[in-house]
N, CA, C and O atoms as a MOPAC input file, in Angstrom:
PM7 MOZYME 1SCF
protein

 N    -56.77400 1    81.01700 1   218.30000 1
 C    -55.71400 1    81.19500 1   219.24200 1
 C    -55.14800 1    79.66600 1   219.09500 1
 O    -55.61000 1    78.59600 1   218.70000 1
 N    -53.85100 1    80.15100 1   219.64600 1
 C    -53.01500 1    79.07800 1   219.94400 1
 C    -53.41400 1    78.40600 1   221.63700 1
 O    -53.75200 1    78.96200 1   222.68200 1
 N    -53.21000 1    77.18100 1   221.31600 1
 C    -52.69500 1    76.46700 1   222.70800 1
 C    -52.25700 1    76.61500 1   223.13400 1
 O    -51.48800 1    77.17700 1   222.35400 1
 N    -51.49200 1    76.72700 1   224.63300 1
 C    -50.10900 1    76.67500 1   225.29700 1
 C    -50.13600 1    75.41700 1   226.27400 1
 O    -51.11900 1    74.82200 1   226.71600 1
 N    -48.75800 1    75.17400 1   226.48900 1
 C    -48.54000 1    74.33400 1   227.04700 1
 C    -47.23300 1    74.70300 1   228.50200 1
 O    -46.04800 1    75.03100 1   228.44300 1
 N    -47.90100 1    74.52200 1   229.35000 1
 C    -46.78600 1    74.98000 1   230.46900 1
 C    -45.69600 1    73.59200 1   230.96800 1
 O    -46.05800 1    72.42800 1   230.79800 1
 N    -44.12600 1    74.01000 1   231.69400 1
 C    -43.47600 1    73.18500 1   232.15800 1
 C    -42.78600 1    73.48800 1   233.19400 1
 O    -42.18100 1    74.55900 1   233.15700 1
 N    -42.69700 1    72.78400 1   234.19800 1
 C    -41.89900 1    73.46500 1   235.52400 1
 C    -40.77900 1    72.87100 1   235.77100 1
 O    -40.44400 1    71.82000 1   235.22300 1
 N    -39.92000 1    73.64800 1   236.83900 1
 C    -38.97900 1    73.28000 1   237.66300 1
 C    -38.69200 1    73.89500 1   239.00600 1
 O    -38.79300 1    75.11200 1   239.16700 1
 N    -38.37800 1    73.17400 1   239.85700 1
 C    -37.85800 1    73.91500 1   241.14000 1
 C    -36.39000 1    73.85200 1   241.07000 1
 O    -36.03400 1    72.68700 1   241.24800 1
 N    -35.44500 1    74.61100 1   240.88900 1
 C    -34.34100 1    74.87700 1   240.81400 1
 C    -33.79900 1    75.31800 1   242.65700 1
 O    -34.24200 1    76.18200 1   243.41400 1
 N    -32.81800 1    74.40500 1   242.83000 1
 C    -32.33100 1    74.66500 1   244.45400 1
 C    -31.38900 1    75.28000 1   244.37800 1
 O    -30.40000 1    74.87700 1   244.99000 1
 N    -31.31100 1    76.53300 1   243.58300 1
 C    -30.08600 1    77.57100 1   243.68000 1
 C    -31.13600 1    78.81400 1   243.47000 1
 O    -31.99200 1    78.80500 1   242.58600 1
 N    -30.93000 1    80.01300 1   244.51900 1
 C    -31.37900 1    81.44000 1   244.40200 1
 C    -31.70400 1    82.09700 1   243.11000 1
 O    -31.26000 1    81.57500 1   242.08700 1
 N    -32.45700 1    83.22700 1   243.01800 1
 C    -33.07400 1    83.09900 1   241.73500 1
 C    -31.93100 1    84.19900 1   240.68200 1
 O    -31.81300 1    83.95200 1   239.48200 1
 N    -31.22700 1    85.28800 1   241.28900 1
 C    -30.12800 1    85.56900 1   240.84000 1
 C    -29.20100 1    84.28300 1   239.88000 1
 O    -29.22200 1    84.11700 1   238.66000 1
 N    -28.63000 1    83.70700 1   240.65700 1
 C    -27.96900 1    82.55800 1   239.91800 1
 C    -29.22000 1    81.64800 1   238.57000 1
 O    -28.82500 1    81.27600 1   237.46500 1
 N    -30.43500 1    81.50900 1   238.99000 1
 C    -31.20800 1    80.95300 1   237.97900 1
 C    -31.23700 1    81.86700 1   236.58600 1
 O    -30.72800 1    81.50300 1   235.52600 1
 N    -31.83700 1    82.95000 1   236.77000 1
 C    -31.59300 1    84.02100 1   236.12100 1
 C    -30.58500 1    84.17100 1   234.97400 1
 O    -30.74200 1    84.19700 1   233.75300 1
 N    -29.36900 1    84.27200 1   235.85200 1
 C    -27.81300 1    84.30100 1   234.50900 1
 C    -27.70200 1    83.02600 1   234.04000 1
 O    -27.13200 1    82.89800 1   232.95600 1
 N    -28.17100 1    81.90200 1   234.67900 1
 C    -27.54800 1    80.70500 1   233.85000 1
 C    -28.87000 1    80.23400 1   232.73700 1
 O    -28.83700 1    79.36800 1   231.86200 1
 N    -30.00400 1    81.14300 1   233.13400 1
 C    -31.11000 1    80.77300 1   231.53000 1
 C    -30.99100 1    81.76600 1   230.58300 1
 O    -31.46900 1    81.63200 1   229.45600 1
 N    -30.41400 1    82.72400 1   230.92900 1
 C    -30.31000 1    83.85400 1   229.86600 1
 C    -28.72400 1    84.28500 1   229.38500 1
 O    -28.41200 1    85.25700 1   228.69700 1
 N    -28.14100 1    83.60800 1   229.76700 1
 C    -26.32500 1    84.12200 1   229.29800 1
 C    -26.16900 1    82.81700 1   228.39100 1
 O    -26.33100 1    81.63700 1   228.70400 1
 N    -25.76900 1    83.44400 1   227.05400 1
 C    -25.13900 1    82.41700 1   226.35000 1
 C    -24.09700 1    81.34700 1   226.57200 1
 O    -24.03100 1    80.23300 1   226.05200 1
 N    -23.28800 1    81.92200 1   227.46200 1
 C    -22.12800 1    81.20300 1   228.01800 1
 C    -23.01600 1    79.30600 1   228.79100 1
 O    -22.91600 1    78.11000 1   228.52100 1
 N    -23.63900 1    80.00400 1   229.59800 1
 C    -24.45700 1    79.00300 1   230.37900 1
 C    -25.52900 1    77.78500 1   229.59800 1
 O    -25.59700 1    76.58100 1   229.84500 1
 N    -26.53800 1    78.84300 1   228.28200 1
 C    -27.18400 1    77.98700 1   227.40900 1
 C    -26.27100 1    76.80000 1   226.82900 1
 O    -26.64400 1    75.64500 1   226.62300 1
 N    -25.28300 1    77.21600 1   226.66200 1
 C    -24.93900 1    76.33100 1   225.65500 1
 C    -24.32000 1    74.68500 1   226.43000 1
 O    -23.73300 1    73.66000 1   226.08500 1
 N    -24.85200 1    75.23500 1   227.50700 1
 C    -24.38500 1    73.57400 1   228.90800 1
 C    -25.63100 1    73.09000 1   228.98800 1
 O    -25.76300 1    71.91700 1   229.33700 1
 N    -26.80000 1    73.89300 1   228.68000 1
 C    -27.84700 1    72.88800 1   229.10100 1
 C    -29.14000 1    73.12300 1   227.97300 1
 O    -30.22800 1    72.66300 1   228.32000 1
 N    -29.06100 1    73.78000 1   226.71900 1
 C    -29.97000 1    74.11400 1   226.03200 1
 C    -30.44000 1    72.51400 1   224.95700 1
 O    -31.04300 1    72.86800 1   223.94400 1
 N    -30.33300 1    71.62900 1   225.01000 1
 C    -30.87800 1    70.64400 1   224.64200 1
 C    -31.64300 1    69.45100 1   225.26300 1
 O    -31.47600 1    69.40000 1   226.48100 1
 N    -32.42100 1    68.49700 1   224.77200 1
 C    -33.02600 1    67.80200 1   225.48100 1
 C    -32.84300 1    66.56500 1   225.90700 1
 O    -33.58500 1    66.01400 1   226.72000 1
 N    -31.31200 1    65.77700 1   225.10700 1
 C    -30.92100 1    64.76700 1   225.58300 1
 C    -29.10100 1    64.49900 1   225.53500 1
 O    -28.17400 1    65.27600 1   225.30700 1
 N    -29.13000 1    63.50100 1   225.76000 1
 C    -27.04100 1    63.31400 1   225.97500 1
 C    -26.62300 1    63.32600 1   224.76700 1
 O    -25.47000 1    63.68800 1   224.53700 1
 N    -27.46700 1    62.93700 1   223.76100 1
 C    -26.99400 1    63.05200 1   222.18700 1
 C    -27.24400 1    63.85300 1   221.50400 1
 O    -27.32400 1    63.55700 1   220.31100 1
 N    -27.44900 1    65.03100 1   221.85800 1
 C    -27.32900 1    66.65800 1   221.65500 1
 C    -26.90800 1    67.64200 1   222.15600 1
 O    -27.30400 1    67.88600 1   223.29500 1
 N    -26.37400 1    68.16700 1   221.79200 1
 C    -25.74200 1    69.76200 1   222.47700 1
 C    -26.20900 1    71.07600 1   221.79300 1
 O    -26.96600 1    71.06100 1   220.82300 1
 N    -25.76300 1    72.10300 1   222.29400 1
 C    -25.37800 1    73.32600 1   221.79000 1
 C    -24.33900 1    73.71400 1   221.63200 1
 O    -23.50800 1    74.01400 1   222.49000 1
 N    -24.23600 1    73.77000 1   220.18200 1
 C    -22.33400 1    74.29900 1   219.86300 1
 C    -22.68700 1    75.87000 1   219.89500 1
 O    -21.68000 1    76.57000 1   219.79800 1
 N    -23.58400 1    76.39000 1   219.97900 1
 C    -23.33100 1    78.04300 1   219.66700 1
 C    -25.05300 1    78.70600 1   220.48800 1
 O    -26.21400 1    78.36700 1   220.25900 1
 N    -24.53700 1    79.62400 1   221.35300 1
 C    -25.76700 1    80.32300 1   221.77700 1
 C    -25.49800 1    82.01000 1   221.65400 1
 O    -24.56100 1    82.55100 1   222.24200 1
 N    -26.32700 1    82.64200 1   220.92100 1
 C    -26.08000 1    84.38300 1   220.99700 1
 C    -27.35000 1    84.72400 1   221.48100 1
 O    -28.44800 1    84.16700 1   221.45500 1
 N    -26.82100 1    86.02600 1   222.03500 1
 C    -28.08100 1    86.97500 1   222.63700 1
 C    -27.92700 1    88.01500 1   222.95700 1
 O    -27.09900 1    88.32600 1   223.81400 1
 N    -28.88000 1    89.05000 1   222.19900 1
 C    -28.89000 1    90.47900 1   222.24300 1
 C    -29.88900 1    90.57500 1   223.33900 1
 O    -31.07400 1    90.37800 1   223.07000 1
 N    -29.50300 1    90.87200 1   224.60300 1
 C    -30.65200 1    90.42600 1   226.18600 1
 C    -31.04700 1    91.92900 1   226.24200 1
 O    -30.61900 1    92.70600 1   227.09500 1
 N    -31.91700 1    92.26000 1   225.23300 1
 C    -32.97900 1    93.54200 1   225.35500 1
 C    -34.39200 1    93.50100 1   224.46400 1
 O    -34.76300 1    93.16100 1   223.34100 1
 N    -34.85600 1    93.98200 1   225.50400 1
 C    -36.37500 1    93.95900 1   224.64800 1
 C    -36.00400 1    94.44000 1   223.17600 1
 O    -35.26100 1    95.40300 1   222.98800 1
 N    -36.61800 1    93.64700 1   222.07400 1
 C    -36.46000 1    94.22300 1   221.02600 1
 C    -35.30300 1    93.11700 1   220.39500 1
 O    -35.41500 1    92.80200 1   219.21000 1
 N    -34.47900 1    92.69000 1   221.00400 1
 C    -33.38400 1    92.19800 1   220.67600 1
 C    -33.25800 1    90.56900 1   220.63500 1
 O    -33.68600 1    89.86500 1   221.55000 1
 N    -32.63400 1    90.06600 1   219.48900 1
 C    -32.86000 1    88.48100 1   219.16900 1
 C    -32.06400 1    87.64900 1   220.07000 1
 O    -31.44600 1    88.00100 1   221.07500 1
 N    -32.16900 1    86.57500 1   219.58700 1
 C    -31.27800 1    85.89400 1   220.69800 1
 C    -31.33400 1    84.21200 1   219.31900 1
 O    -32.26000 1    84.16300 1   218.51000 1
 N    -30.35300 1    83.20700 1   219.33900 1
 C    -30.04400 1    82.40600 1   218.54400 1
 C    -29.48100 1    81.33000 1   219.34900 1
 O    -28.61300 1    81.61900 1   220.17200 1
 N    -29.86300 1    80.13900 1   219.21500 1
 C    -29.07100 1    78.87300 1   219.95700 1
 C    -29.21600 1    77.53400 1   218.72200 1
 O    -30.02300 1    77.23700 1   217.84100 1
 N    -28.28600 1    77.13200 1   219.11300 1
 C    -27.94500 1    75.66700 1   217.81100 1
 C    -28.42800 1    74.46200 1   218.71600 1
 O    -28.23800 1    74.50000 1   219.93100 1
 N    -28.98100 1    73.51500 1   218.17600 1
 C    -29.04500 1    72.38700 1   219.00600 1
 C    -29.11100 1    71.46400 1   217.99400 1
 O    -29.93100 1    71.11400 1   217.14500 1
 N    -28.01300 1    71.17900 1   218.33400 1
 C    -27.34400 1    69.69900 1   217.14500 1
 C    -27.41300 1    68.07500 1   217.86900 1
 O    -27.47400 1    67.76400 1   219.05900 1
 N    -27.38700 1    67.48900 1   217.02700 1
 C    -27.21500 1    65.90900 1   217.16700 1
 C    -25.36400 1    65.81600 1   217.13700 1
 O    -24.58800 1    66.22500 1   216.27300 1
 N    -25.12800 1    65.21100 1   218.26300 1
 C    -23.82900 1    64.94900 1   218.51400 1
 C    -23.17600 1    64.28100 1   217.33600 1
 O    -22.15800 1    64.72400 1   216.80500 1
 N    -23.99800 1    62.86800 1   216.83500 1
 C    -23.46000 1    62.47800 1   215.84500 1
 C    -23.84600 1    63.20400 1   214.04500 1
 O    -23.79200 1    62.62500 1   212.96000 1
 N    -24.19000 1    64.53100 1   214.34400 1
 C    -23.80800 1    64.84800 1   213.08800 1
 C    -25.02400 1    64.75800 1   212.07100 1
 O    -24.88900 1    65.21900 1   210.93700 1
 N    -25.84500 1    64.34900 1   212.35200 1
 C    -27.46300 1    63.59500 1   211.69200 1
 C    -28.60100 1    65.04800 1   211.57900 1
 O    -29.61400 1    65.13900 1   210.88600 1
 N    -28.11400 1    65.88200 1   212.34300 1
 C    -29.23500 1    67.18900 1   212.03100 1
 C    -29.26100 1    68.06400 1   212.95000 1
 O    -29.21400 1    67.56600 1   214.07500 1
 N    -29.31900 1    69.19800 1   212.91400 1
 C    -29.18600 1    70.84500 1   213.81300 1
 C    -30.27200 1    71.54800 1   213.23100 1
 O    -30.75000 1    71.40000 1   212.10600 1
 N    -30.66800 1    72.48200 1   214.31100 1
 C    -31.98400 1    73.37300 1   213.68200 1
 C    -31.81600 1    74.27800 1   214.79700 1
 O    -31.48900 1    73.82500 1   215.89400 1
 N    -32.06600 1    75.87200 1   214.56900 1
 C    -31.48500 1    77.07900 1   215.32600 1
 C    -32.91700 1    77.59900 1   215.94300 1
 O    -33.92400 1    77.83500 1   215.27500 1
 N    -32.78200 1    77.72400 1   217.34400 1
 C    -34.22400 1    77.98200 1   217.84400 1
 C    -33.82400 1    79.48400 1   218.33900 1
 O    -32.97600 1    79.73900 1   219.19400 1
 N    -34.55700 1    80.35200 1   217.67000 1
 C    -34.62000 1    81.69200 1   217.28600 1
 C    -35.78700 1    82.60400 1   217.86200 1
 O    -36.89800 1    82.12900 1   217.62400 1
 N    -35.79400 1    83.69600 1   218.50100 1
 C    -36.75000 1    84.71700 1   218.68900 1
 C    -36.07100 1    86.18200 1   219.18800 1
 O    -34.91200 1    86.53900 1   219.39700 1
 N    -37.24000 1    86.77300 1   219.26400 1
 C    -37.01500 1    88.28000 1   219.56100 1
 C    -37.46300 1    88.57600 1   221.21700 1
 O    -38.65600 1    88.37000 1   221.43900 1
 N    -36.95200 1    88.85800 1   221.94100 1
 C    -37.61300 1    89.41700 1   223.59500 1
 C    -38.77900 1    90.53700 1   223.16300 1
 O    -38.84100 1    91.42500 1   222.31200 1
 N    -39.53100 1    90.10300 1   224.04100 1
 C    -40.86600 1    90.92800 1   224.01500 1
 C    -40.34000 1    91.64900 1   225.71900 1
 O    -39.87200 1    92.78800 1   225.69800 1
 N    -40.42200 1    91.14800 1   226.65400 1
 C    -40.61900 1    91.46100 1   227.69300 1
 C    -39.24800 1    90.78200 1   228.34900 1
 O    -38.89600 1    89.64500 1   228.03400 1
 N    -38.38000 1    91.76000 1   229.47300 1
 C    -37.42700 1    91.65800 1   230.41400 1
 C    -37.49000 1    91.96000 1   231.81600 1
 O    -36.90000 1    93.00200 1   232.10000 1
 N    -38.01500 1    91.37700 1   232.75200 1
 C    -38.04900 1    92.14800 1   234.30600 1
 C    -36.96800 1    91.03300 1   234.60000 1
 O    -36.98700 1    89.83900 1   234.30100 1
 N    -35.86200 1    91.90300 1   235.39100 1
 C    -34.63300 1    90.92800 1   235.80500 1
 C    -35.31100 1    90.17800 1   237.14100 1
 O    -36.02200 1    90.68800 1   238.00700 1
 N    -34.84300 1    88.76600 1   237.01300 1
 C    -34.72700 1    88.10600 1   237.80100 1
 C    -36.51000 1    87.80900 1   238.28300 1
 O    -36.75500 1    87.38800 1   239.41300 1
 N    -37.58300 1    88.07700 1   237.32200 1
 C    -38.48600 1    87.41500 1   237.27800 1
 C    -39.25900 1    86.89800 1   236.20800 1
 O    -39.81400 1    85.80600 1   236.33100 1
 N    -39.37500 1    87.73100 1   234.92000 1
 C    -39.87400 1    87.16700 1   233.32300 1
 C    -39.28200 1    87.25400 1   232.45600 1
 O    -38.67000 1    88.31300 1   232.59100 1
 N    -38.94300 1    86.68700 1   231.30500 1
 C    -38.42200 1    86.86200 1   230.32500 1
 C    -39.68000 1    86.19100 1   229.17800 1
 O    -39.86900 1    84.97700 1   229.10400 1
 N    -40.27200 1    86.95800 1   228.54100 1
 C    -41.11400 1    86.61200 1   227.11500 1
 C    -40.40200 1    87.03500 1   226.15900 1
 O    -39.63300 1    87.99600 1   226.12900 1
 N    -40.79000 1    85.98000 1   225.03800 1
 C    -40.24800 1    86.17900 1   223.54400 1
 C    -41.38400 1    85.55200 1   222.39400 1
 O    -42.13600 1    84.59000 1   222.54900 1
 N    -41.25500 1    86.31400 1   221.36500 1
 C    -41.65900 1    85.17400 1   220.13400 1
 C    -40.84900 1    84.94100 1   219.18100 1
 O    -39.78300 1    85.53500 1   219.01700 1
 N    -41.53000 1    83.58600 1   218.10700 1
 C    -40.41700 1    83.40600 1   217.40800 1
 C    -40.79300 1    83.73800 1   216.11000 1
 O    -41.84000 1    84.38200 1   216.05300 1
 N    -40.18200 1    83.45800 1   214.91900 1
 C    -40.72200 1    83.69700 1   213.60200 1
 C    -41.83300 1    83.37200 1   213.53500 1
 O    -42.63100 1    84.22700 1   213.15300 1
 N    -42.28600 1    82.14500 1   213.84500 1
 C    -43.53100 1    81.56300 1   213.67900 1
 C    -44.63600 1    82.36300 1   214.24600 1
 O    -45.74300 1    82.33700 1   213.71000 1
 N    -44.39400 1    83.09600 1   215.33100 1
 C    -45.35200 1    83.94900 1   215.76400 1
 C    -45.83900 1    83.43900 1   217.18900 1
 O    -46.67800 1    84.03600 1   217.86400 1
 N    -44.98500 1    81.84600 1   217.68700 1
 C    -45.60000 1    81.65100 1   218.76700 1
 C    -44.82500 1    82.35600 1   219.65100 1
 O    -43.80300 1    82.96200 1   219.32700 1
 N    -45.41000 1    82.28100 1   221.07800 1
 C    -45.12400 1    83.12200 1   222.10600 1
 C    -44.56100 1    81.96900 1   223.55500 1
 O    -45.21000 1    81.10400 1   224.14300 1
 N    -43.16200 1    82.41400 1   223.74800 1
 C    -43.17300 1    81.98100 1   225.23200 1
 C    -42.98900 1    82.69200 1   226.17700 1
 O    -42.38500 1    83.74800 1   225.99000 1
 N    -43.43500 1    82.35300 1   227.44700 1
 C    -43.63600 1    83.26700 1   228.48200 1
 C    -42.50600 1    82.32400 1   229.84700 1
 O    -42.70600 1    81.27800 1   230.46300 1
 N    -41.63200 1    83.07000 1   229.85800 1
 C    -40.74200 1    82.52400 1   231.18700 1
 C    -40.96500 1    83.15800 1   232.60100 1
 O    -40.77800 1    84.37400 1   232.62100 1
 N    -41.34500 1    82.54900 1   233.85600 1
 C    -41.73500 1    83.06700 1   235.35300 1
 C    -40.29200 1    82.30300 1   236.05500 1
 O    -39.78900 1    81.19300 1   235.88100 1
 N    -39.91200 1    83.50900 1   236.94100 1
 C    -38.58900 1    83.01200 1   237.84000 1
 C    -39.34600 1    83.44300 1   239.09400 1
 O    -39.62900 1    84.62900 1   239.26000 1
 N    -39.62400 1    82.65300 1   239.83800 1
 C    -40.12000 1    82.37100 1   241.10000 1
 C    -39.46000 1    82.72600 1   242.46900 1
 O    -40.53600 1    82.62400 1   243.05900 1
 N    -38.68900 1    83.02100 1   243.36000 1
 C    -38.39100 1    82.80500 1   244.05800 1
 C    -38.98100 1    82.24500 1   245.54800 1
 O    -39.98800 1    82.68000 1   246.10500 1
 N    -38.08600 1    81.15700 1   246.05200 1
 C    -38.93400 1    80.86800 1   247.28000 1
 C    -37.38200 1    80.44600 1   248.48400 1
 O    -36.85000 1    79.35900 1   248.70700 1
 N    -37.14100 1    81.51300 1   248.90000 1
 C    -35.94500 1    81.38700 1   249.52900 1
 C    -34.48500 1    81.36300 1   248.86100 1
 O    -34.08000 1    82.36400 1   248.26900 1
 N    -33.63500 1    80.10700 1   248.97400 1
 C    -32.60700 1    79.77400 1   248.29900 1
 C    -33.09900 1    78.68900 1   246.93400 1
 O    -32.26000 1    78.23300 1   246.15700 1
 N    -34.49900 1    78.40500 1   246.82800 1
 C    -34.80700 1    77.87000 1   245.74300 1
 C    -35.74700 1    78.96400 1   244.40400 1
 O    -36.13000 1    80.12300 1   244.56100 1
 N    -35.85400 1    78.34100 1   243.51800 1
 C    -36.27000 1    79.31500 1   242.33100 1
 C    -37.44400 1    78.10000 1   241.78800 1
 O    -37.20300 1    76.90800 1   241.59500 1
 N    -38.47700 1    78.65700 1   241.65400 1
 C    -39.06300 1    77.82600 1   240.90200 1
 C    -39.45400 1    78.86900 1   239.64100 1
 O    -39.92800 1    80.00300 1   239.70000 1
 N    -38.99400 1    77.88300 1   238.23400 1
 C    -38.92500 1    78.28300 1   237.08700 1
 C    -40.26000 1    77.66700 1   236.18400 1
 O    -40.34600 1    76.44300 1   236.08400 1
 N    -40.88600 1    78.19300 1   235.79000 1
 C    -42.27200 1    78.00400 1   234.87600 1
 C    -41.95000 1    78.38700 1   233.07200 1
 O    -41.23200 1    79.37000 1   232.89000 1
 N    -42.32800 1    77.83700 1   232.13800 1
 C    -42.25300 1    78.29800 1   230.95300 1
 C    -43.31600 1    78.13400 1   230.07600 1
 O    -43.25500 1    77.13600 1   229.35700 1
 N    -44.43300 1    78.98800 1   229.93700 1
 C    -45.55700 1    78.44000 1   229.00400 1
 C    -45.40900 1    78.59700 1   227.65900 1
 O    -45.27200 1    79.75900 1   227.27800 1
 N    -45.39700 1    77.55500 1   226.67100 1
 C    -45.31800 1    78.15400 1   225.37900 1
 C    -46.45500 1    77.71800 1   224.61600 1
 O    -47.18900 1    76.80900 1   225.00500 1
 N    -46.66400 1    78.51200 1   223.25100 1
 C    -47.53200 1    78.03300 1   222.12400 1
 C    -47.07700 1    76.89700 1   221.50200 1
 O    -45.90700 1    76.74500 1   221.15000 1
 N    -48.11800 1    75.94300 1   221.32500 1
 C    -47.78400 1    74.68300 1   220.65200 1
 C    -47.67700 1    75.12300 1   219.10400 1
 O    -48.21000 1    76.07700 1   218.53800 1
 N    -46.66900 1    73.95000 1   218.51100 1
 C    -46.76100 1    73.81100 1   216.63200 1
 C    -47.36800 1    73.07900 1   216.46100 1
 O    -47.70900 1    72.20500 1   217.25800 1
 N    -47.70400 1    73.22100 1   215.30800 1
 C    -48.45700 1    72.08600 1   214.64200 1
 C    -47.96800 1    71.22800 1   213.99600 1
 O    -48.70200 1    70.60700 1   213.22800 1
 N    -46.61800 1    70.91100 1   214.08100 1
 C    -46.04800 1    69.64100 1   213.31000 1
 C    -45.87500 1    68.36300 1   214.30900 1
 O    -45.84300 1    67.19900 1   213.91000 1
 N    -45.78000 1    68.72100 1   215.51600 1
 C    -45.35600 1    67.31200 1   216.52200 1
 C    -46.66900 1    67.06200 1   217.74100 1
 O    -46.87700 1    67.97700 1   218.53800 1
 N    -47.17800 1    66.28800 1   217.78500 1
 C    -47.95500 1    65.98300 1   219.07300 1
 C    -47.87400 1    66.96800 1   220.29100 1
 O    -46.73300 1    66.99500 1   220.75200 1
 N    -48.71600 1    67.74100 1   220.90700 1
 C    -48.63100 1    68.29300 1   221.87700 1
 C    -47.56600 1    67.56800 1   223.12500 1
 O    -46.51400 1    68.05600 1   223.53900 1
 N    -48.25100 1    66.18800 1   223.58200 1
 C    -47.55800 1    65.63000 1   224.67800 1
 C    -45.80500 1    65.24600 1   224.14800 1
 O    -44.93100 1    64.86000 1   224.92400 1
 N    -45.63300 1    65.46500 1   222.72800 1
 C    -44.23700 1    65.20900 1   222.33700 1
 C    -43.77700 1    66.67300 1   222.88600 1
 O    -43.08300 1    66.72000 1   223.90100 1
 N    -44.08400 1    67.62100 1   222.35400 1
 C    -43.59600 1    68.90900 1   222.60100 1
 C    -43.83400 1    68.80600 1   224.15700 1
 O    -42.77500 1    68.29000 1   224.51400 1
 N    -44.37700 1    68.93700 1   224.97800 1
 C    -44.03100 1    69.18700 1   226.13300 1
 C    -43.03600 1    68.09500 1   226.77500 1
 O    -42.43100 1    68.38000 1   227.80800 1
 N    -42.88300 1    66.93000 1   226.19700 1
 C    -41.85400 1    65.98600 1   226.95000 1
 C    -40.57200 1    66.90000 1   226.27000 1
 O    -39.65300 1    67.16000 1   227.04600 1
 N    -40.49200 1    67.26400 1   225.24800 1
 C    -39.24600 1    67.85100 1   224.84400 1
 C    -38.79500 1    69.22000 1   225.54400 1
 O    -37.61900 1    69.39700 1   225.86300 1
 N    -39.74900 1    70.13800 1   225.75700 1
 C    -39.43500 1    71.26500 1   226.26200 1
 C    -39.20000 1    70.94200 1   227.97100 1
 O    -38.39000 1    71.66900 1   228.54700 1
 N    -39.82200 1    69.98300 1   228.68000 1
 C    -39.46200 1    69.36400 1   229.85200 1
 C    -38.17700 1    69.18400 1   230.09900 1
 O    -37.52500 1    69.71600 1   230.99800 1
 N    -37.69700 1    68.19200 1   229.04500 1
 C    -36.51400 1    67.63400 1   229.31200 1
 C    -35.67500 1    68.61700 1   229.23500 1
 O    -34.97100 1    68.71300 1   230.24000 1
 N    -35.45200 1    69.49800 1   228.30600 1
 C    -34.49900 1    70.64500 1   228.32900 1
 C    -34.71400 1    71.51600 1   229.24100 1
 O    -33.64200 1    72.08100 1   229.45400 1
 N    -35.97900 1    72.16100 1   230.26400 1
 C    -35.88100 1    72.44600 1   232.04700 1
 C    -35.46000 1    71.73700 1   232.53100 1
 O    -34.84000 1    72.05700 1   233.54600 1
 N    -35.51500 1    70.24600 1   232.11700 1
 C    -34.73400 1    69.44800 1   233.45000 1
 C    -33.36300 1    69.27400 1   233.64200 1
 O    -32.82300 1    68.83700 1   234.65800 1
 N    -32.56000 1    69.82800 1   232.08200 1
 C    -31.56500 1    69.74100 1   232.03900 1
 C    -31.05200 1    70.92200 1   232.46300 1
 O    -30.02300 1    70.75300 1   233.11700 1
 N    -31.48500 1    72.42000 1   232.29900 1
 C    -31.40000 1    73.32200 1   232.93300 1
 C    -31.06000 1    73.42400 1   234.40900 1
 O    -30.08900 1    73.99800 1   234.90200 1
 N    -31.97400 1    72.80600 1   234.98800 1
 C    -32.06900 1    72.53400 1   236.55400 1
 C    -30.73000 1    71.60300 1   236.95000 1
 O    -29.99000 1    71.75300 1   237.92200 1
 N    -30.67600 1    70.88700 1   236.19700 1
 C    -29.42200 1    69.74300 1   236.55500 1
 C    -27.56600 1    70.61300 1   236.29300 1
 O    -26.47400 1    70.39800 1   236.82000 1
 N    -27.99300 1    71.49300 1   235.34000 1
 C    -26.54600 1    72.13000 1   234.89400 1
 C    -26.17600 1    73.42300 1   236.35500 1
 O    -25.19100 1    73.59700 1   237.07300 1
 N    -27.75300 1    74.20900 1   236.23800 1
 C    -27.72700 1    75.07800 1   237.28500 1
 C    -27.48000 1    74.57700 1   238.92000 1
 O    -26.91600 1    75.25600 1   239.77900 1
 N    -27.92500 1    73.52300 1   239.06100 1
 C    -27.63600 1    73.06600 1   240.54400 1
 C    -26.54900 1    72.20100 1   240.44500 1
 O    -26.40500 1    71.39000 1   241.36000 1
 N    -25.66900 1    72.20600 1   239.42500 1
 C    -24.19400 1    71.76500 1   239.95900 1
 C    -23.24900 1    73.02100 1   239.97100 1
 O    -22.05800 1    72.75900 1   240.13900 1
 N    -23.56500 1    74.25300 1   239.83000 1
 C    -22.90200 1    75.16000 1   239.52700 1
 C    -22.64100 1    75.58200 1   241.35200 1
 O    -21.95000 1    76.55000 1   241.66900 1

């Protein structure tokens, strides 16, 4: 059984906007990277159960890029998105509204190539970037 890690943020926006910016490719391209020296040049999504998604994360200096992709398993509007990646790892994203704010938590199965703390830091950095972007709208 794989171990998992949870990262989370409180976004100071209503759940409908948070849901939209998390799941729509036109928004993903603005936040789906961990640091300022990276960017997301493309994001595609067939947003339905059984549909796939793919976003590219790339270093701005052109030194490295990779695709992050998976298949949607659960979609409950304004509540939950779950998916699995090609290597079988699962990710569960929960959206919990609290008035005009939304708590977003991401639980992901760890991979074996990088230390768990490095993975937690990377996923948290992306989620923090998502929060900054969404709150700027």
